[in-house]
N, C-alpha and C positions, 0 to 999 in steps of 0.2 A: 557311196551309199548316201551321203549327204545330198548330192545332186539329184539322185533318183527320187528321194522323198519330196524335194521341192517340186520336181516335175509332177509327181503324183498329186501333190497338193493343188497345184495350179489346174490340173485337169479335173480334179474332183470338184473344183469350183464351177466347172462348166455345167454341171448338172442343172444349175439354174443360172440364167444369163446374168442375173444381178449378183451372183456369188463370187465372181472373179473380175479382176480389173485387167485391162489390156492397155498398153501404151507403146509408143514408138518414138524414135528420134532418128535424124539422118543428117548427113553432110549436104547442105544446100548447094554446094558447088559441083556436085557429081551429076552427070547425065545418066540417069538410070535407064533410059531407053537404049543406051549403047551396051548394056549388060545382057549377054546372051547365054553365057555358060557359067557353071558353078561346080564346086566340089566340096566335100566335107573335110574339115580339119580333123586330125586324129584326136580322139578323146583322151583325156588324161588317164593314167593307169588307175588312180583312185577316184573314179567318178561315179558312174551309175551302179546302183545296187541291183536293179532289175533290168536285165538286158532286153527283155521283151518290151518293156515300156519305152526304152530308148529306140528300139527298132520301129515301134508304132509311131513314135514322134517323127523319126526320120522319113518314114514312108508318107506321113501326112505332109511334111514339108516338101518332099519331092513332088507329091501330087499337086500341091498349091503352086509351086514354082513352074512345073511343066504346064499347068493350066494357064500360066501367065506368059508362056512362050520361051522359057529358059530350058536348057538341057544340061544334064550332068556330063562333065568332061574331066577326066583325070589328066589329060595331056597338057592343056594350057587354059585353065579356067580364068574367067574374068574376076570372079569373086570366090572366096573361101568362106565356108559357114562354120562357125563355132557354136556348139550347143552346150550350154552349162546352166547352172542354177543352184538352188539350195533350199533348205527348209528350217523352220524353227518351231519349237513347241510354244503354245500360247495357253494361258489360263484366263478365263473370264470369271469374275466373281460378281455375283448379283445379290444385293440385299433386297429383301422384299418385306412388306408389312401391310396389314390392313386391319381395320376395326369394323365391327358390325354390332348391332344391337339385337340380342336374342329375342327381346319382347317388344319389338316395334309395334305390333298390332294392339298392344295394351295401351300405347301412348298416342292414340289418335281419337278423333271424334269431337263432339261439341263441348265436352267437359275437360278437355286437355289443357294444361296439365292437371291431373288429379292431386289434391292436397295430400292424400295418403301415399300415393305411389311416386310422386315427384316427376321431374321432367325426363326426357329421353337420355340425358347424360348422367344419370345416377351411376355411382361407382359400381354397383352390382349388375347393371344392365348392359354394359359395354365390355366386349371382349376384344382384346388386341392380340393379333397373331403376327409373328415375324420369324424370319429365317434367312439363311444364306445358302445360295446354290453356287456350285463351281462347275465349270465346263472346261475340259481339257481338249485341245485339238492342235493340229499342225497346220501351219501356213507355209506354202511352198511358192517358189518363183522359178519360172523357166525363162531363159534368156537365149535369144537367137541373134548372133552377131554376124554381120556381113563385112568381110574384110577385103579390100582391094588386093588382089593377088600380086600385082606388080609393086605397088607402093607400100604394101603391108600396113595400111591405115584402115581404121574402122570407118565404114561409110553408112551403115544402117544398123539399128538395134530395135528388136521387137521383144516386149516383155509381157508375160502373163503371170498374175499373182492371185492366189486363192487358197481355199481350205482343201487339204489333201483328202482324197477319197480312195481307200485302198482297193475298192471294187470298180475302178474306172474302166470303161470299155473303150475299144479302139474307135468306135463312133463318137464318143465324147471327146477323145483326144483329137480326132479330125475336126470337130467343131471348134475346139479351143484354138488350134493352129489356123483354121480359117478366119477366126476373129483377129488373130495377130496379123494375118496377111491382107486384111481388108484395106489397109493403108499402104500396100506395096504394089507397084512403085509409088512413091510419094508424089503428091501433086506438084506440078511445076510452078515455080514462083516467078 
């Protein structure tokens, strides 16, 4: 359940490109051009609360990898993919305040300030309003780990983090996954 929320948060961030962050890291000694096949690692029993969201994510990953020339193989894959994440509740508290003069139009002109009415900062002519607003939301993270199937070592990690949107569509999920895979395979150094 915890992982599903994180995924949904990340994908909800996709609704605006600036609303989620994507990053990646990789082992610079690995020849990613030699990787041709992959398979999925089994998900932990206590993982995703929403099976459909996980299916959409896996379909989007499969589409991206197959578009890059990789194929899924259960027999002897080059890499194994682990899909995991998490979410947490956040609260933003914003204090605000402003002041304005109700009678500004009385305090202008050639005779300003008038000796009977005073200047614009008289105690009775300025009203100050203030308040506090709170916003609750969830931030989620989705993590895709590529593990060398033979050595059992992590070789690539893609991460997306953002605000969770419970109404995320499969098209939005596809777009988030596409952003994660913009840097796969990583550039040769």
